[in-house]
C-alpha positions as CSV (number, residue, x, y, z in Angstrom):
1,M,-31.1,-10.2,-1.9
2,A,-30.0,-6.9,-0.5
3,R,-27.6,-6.8,2.5
4,P,-28.9,-5.1,5.7
5,I,-27.7,-1.5,6.1
6,R,-26.0,-2.3,9.5
7,E,-23.5,-4.5,7.6
8,L,-22.5,-1.5,5.5
9,N,-21.9,0.8,8.4
10,V,-18.2,0.3,9.1
11,P,-15.5,2.6,10.6
12,L,-13.4,4.6,8.1
13,T,-10.2,2.9,9.4
14,Q,-11.6,-0.5,8.5
15,L,-12.4,0.7,5.0
16,Q,-8.9,2.2,4.6
17,Q,-7.3,-1.1,5.7
18,D,-9.5,-3.1,3.4
19,M,-8.5,-0.8,0.5
20,R,-4.8,-1.2,1.3
21,R,-5.2,-5.0,1.3
22,L,-7.1,-4.9,-2.0
23,V,-4.5,-2.7,-3.7
24,A,-1.6,-4.9,-2.3
25,R,-3.4,-8.0,-3.5
26,Q,-3.9,-6.5,-7.0
27,R,-0.3,-5.5,-7.2
28,A,0.9,-8.9,-6.2
29,T,-1.4,-10.5,-8.7
30,T,-0.1,-8.2,-11.5
31,S,3.5,-8.9,-10.5
32,A,2.9,-12.6,-10.5
33,E,1.3,-12.5,-13.9
34,R,4.2,-10.5,-15.3
35,L,6.7,-12.9,-13.9
36,Q,4.9,-15.8,-15.5
37,L,4.8,-14.0,-18.8
38,L,8.6,-13.2,-18.9
39,P,9.9,-16.8,-19.5
40,T,7.6,-17.3,-22.5
41,H,7.9,-13.8,-23.9
42,P,11.4,-12.5,-22.9
43,E,11.2,-9.7,-25.5
44,T,8.6,-7.9,-23.4
45,A,11.1,-7.4,-20.6
46,M,13.0,-4.6,-22.2
47,V,10.7,-2.3,-24.2
48,A,12.4,0.7,-25.8
49,A,11.0,4.0,-24.7
50,S,9.4,6.2,-27.3
51,A,11.1,9.4,-28.4
52,G,8.9,11.5,-26.1
53,E,9.6,9.2,-23.1
54,Q,13.3,9.4,-23.8
55,A,13.1,13.2,-23.8
56,E,11.3,13.2,-20.5
57,Q,13.8,10.8,-19.0
58,R,16.7,13.0,-20.0
59,H,15.2,15.8,-18.0
60,W,15.0,13.8,-14.7
61,L,18.6,14.4,-13.7
62,Y,20.2,16.4,-16.5
63,D,18.7,18.6,-19.1
64,A,20.6,17.4,-22.2
65,D,18.5,19.2,-24.8
66,P,20.4,22.0,-26.6
67,D,17.2,24.1,-26.8
68,A,16.5,23.9,-23.1
69,T,15.4,27.1,-21.3
70,T,16.2,25.7,-17.9
71,P,19.9,25.3,-17.2
72,A,21.3,21.8,-16.6
73,F,21.7,20.5,-13.0
74,P,25.1,21.7,-11.8
75,Y,27.1,18.5,-11.2
76,P,30.3,19.0,-9.2
77,T,33.6,18.8,-11.1
78,A,36.2,16.2,-10.2
79,Q,38.1,18.8,-8.3
80,E,35.0,19.8,-6.3
81,A,33.9,16.3,-5.5
């Protein structure tokens, strides 16, 4: 049976709160499932990054690629620090 239209007419703030609660509940459920999985499958805790992911991670703080067109982040030397 279809719900009356008056039940569907809610303020935007209520919808936003409901969505935040839903996302928080989904994140909590996902985290709980992962925590339950780790004792039985500890090998899933540390998954090695692929070559492409490793290349991207190197660029986050320091561009370590020799063929880089962007200069590396200028870390201060010991004397400057």
